[in-house]
N, C-alpha and C positions, 0 to 999 in steps of 0.2 A: 504494500500500500504506500503510495507516494504522497508527499506533502508539499504544497506550494503556498506562498504568501503573496497576496496582491495588496499593495499599499494604498490603492485608490480605486474607487468605483469606476473612474474613467478608464482605468487600465484593464477592467474585467474582461473585455473581449479577447485580450492577449492570453488570458489564462483559462478561459472557459474549456471545460472538459466534461462531456456528457456523463462520465463515470464518477465524477467527484461529488461528494457532499460539500456544500458551501456553508461555511460558518461565518455569518455576518457579525461584525464586531463594531460597536460604538460605545466604548467603556464609559465615556463622559458625555451623554448619559443614556441615550435611547435604549441600547440593549440591556443596560442595567435596570432601567425602568420597566421594560417589558418582562424581564426575568422576575423582578419583584412583583409585578402585577399577577403573574401566573402563580407565584408562590402564595399570594394572598387571595387566591380564589377567583380571579377573572376567568371567564369561560372561554372567550375567543377575543382576538384582536385583529383589526383590519388595517394593515399598514398601507398608507397612500402617499404618493410623492408630493402632491400639491395641496395648497390650502383650499383651492376651489373644490377639490374632491372631498376634503374634510367638511366643508360647508354643506355640501349635498347630503352627507351622512347626518349632519346635525339637523338639517331640515326634515330628514326622515325619522327623527326621534332617537337616534343613537347618542350614547355618551361619546364625546369626542375630545381627544387630546391634540393640542397643536402647540408647537414651539418653533421659534425662529430666532437665530442669533443668541441662543441661551435663555431666552425669556418666553414665558407662557404667553400665548396670543390672547388678546382681549376677546371676550365673548364665548370662550370654550371652557369645558369642564375641568380640564387638566392640562399640564404641560408635560415635560419629560423628567421631572424630578422623581426619583424613586419613592420619596416620602409621600407623594400624592397618592400612591397606590397601596399604602399601608392603612387602608380605611375600609370599613365594612360596606361602604356604598358601592365599591367596585365588585364585590363578590357576586359571581354568577352572571355578570354583565358581558356584553359584547361591546368593545370599545374600538372605534376608529382612531388611528393615530398618524400624525404627520410631524416630521422633525427636520431640522436643517440638514442632517447628515445620515442618520441611521436608516430612515425609510427610503432615502435615495439609494443607499447601498442595496437594500432589499429589492428595489425596483430594477437596479442594474443587473442583479442576478436572477431575474424572473425566469430566464430560460434554463436555469439549473434543474437537475432532476430532483434534488432535495436541498432545502435551505433550513438551517438551524440557527438559533440565536445564542451567541456566546458573550460572556462577561466574566470578570473575576468572581462575581457572586455565585456563578454556577460552574466554576472551572472544573472541578472533579466530576461533576455530572456530565459535562460535555466530553471529557476524556472517556468516561465509561461508555457513553453513547457511541462515540466514534470507534472505540475498540470493538464493540459488539457489531457495528455495521460492516467492518472489514472492507472498507472502500477507500479509494483515494480521497484526499481532503484538500480543499482550497480555503484558506483563511482570507476573507475579504474585509479589509480594514475600511471603515467608513471615512476616516480621516476628518479633515475640516475643509469643506467646500472643494472636494477633489484633491486636496493637498495632503501630503504625508503628515501623520502625527505620531507622537511617541506612545501614548497610552494604549492605543489599539494594537500597535506593533508589539508591545510588551506582552499583551495577552496572547497573541499568536505565538510568540516565542515560548511562553510558558507551557502552552498545550503541546506545541511541537516537540519540546524537550521531553515531556512525559511520554509522548507516543513513540518517539525515536529511541529513547534510552531504555524504556521499560516494556514496549509492546510491539517491537519488530516492524515499525513503520520506517520509511527511509525518505531521503530527499536529496536531489542533486540540484536544488534551486538556491541560488545565492541569497535571495530575499529571505528564505527560511533560515539559512545560516545566520544572516545578519540579525534577524529577529531573536533567535536564540542567544546570540552573543550579547545583545542589548539586555535581554532578560537576566542573564547571568550577572550583569553589572547592577541591575536594579532590584533583584528579588528580595533582598534583605530589608529594603525600605523603599517601597514603590512611591510612597507619598513624597519622601525627600528627593528621590531621583527625578521626580516630575516637577520639582519646585520652580524651575525656570521654563517649563513647557508652556506653549502658547495657550492651550485651552484651559489648563488649570488656572493660569493667571486671568484669562477671560472670565471664568466662572467666579474667581475670587473678587473681581471688581463688581460682580452682581451679588456678592455676599452669599455665595453658594459653596463655601469650603466644607460644610457638613456633608453635602452631596458628594464632593470629591472623596472625602475620607471613607464614606460608606461604599462608594463604587470601587474602591481599591482594596476592600477587605474581602479576601477569598472565602468562597464556599458557605455563604449565608443562606442561599436559596437553591437547594438541590433539585431543580427542575430544568427541563430542556424544552423551550418553545420551538415548535417546528411548523413550517408552512404546509398547509393542506388546501390546495386551491388558492382562494384569495384570503384565507384565514390563517392566522397563527393560532395554534392549539398547543396544549400541553402534551409533549411527546412521551 
């Protein structure tokens, strides 16, 4: 089983492999929020790329989450802070969601045979899912507006390391090697390692350091959201 890491949704066509499971990663914060939502009882989520699509779901009576540039959009029920989903009001609900980066990555990978959602919150659960699947893996980092970011790459490196060193996966992909090397440098203190990163500082300016610390704490939500048709469901 081969592992590749794609650092940007814009580059996804270069990596597409019909045999691969695609792990979409947006650590700060979309995939962390989605993982938290399912851990707290959300039934289904509908990721959409545009605000216009989200508005249509709102008109049709759905609970809708919308975020742009780190902030919850006015007139919607939720943003992409994981703490918004630690609430009984989401239990059993179907929630449409659009975000600056994460849902764009899901949209980019829509031709994949299987899409799963990865974050530090469900790291070990993702490892177990991929080991059981016995298929090639492509980690798709959402990044920031199609640019490289550190936190998504660190998660890809963390899971790749587990799969290669412990579960007989392999990689001849330089981006995978780079992700693993970065994770080796960061793994003992992810929060400190990211102290100068662009998105951590972007969120700090919005007074969202609590979100950052939560999103970088591994294995708090042992669930794996997966795409089935247009819906994310608990895998």
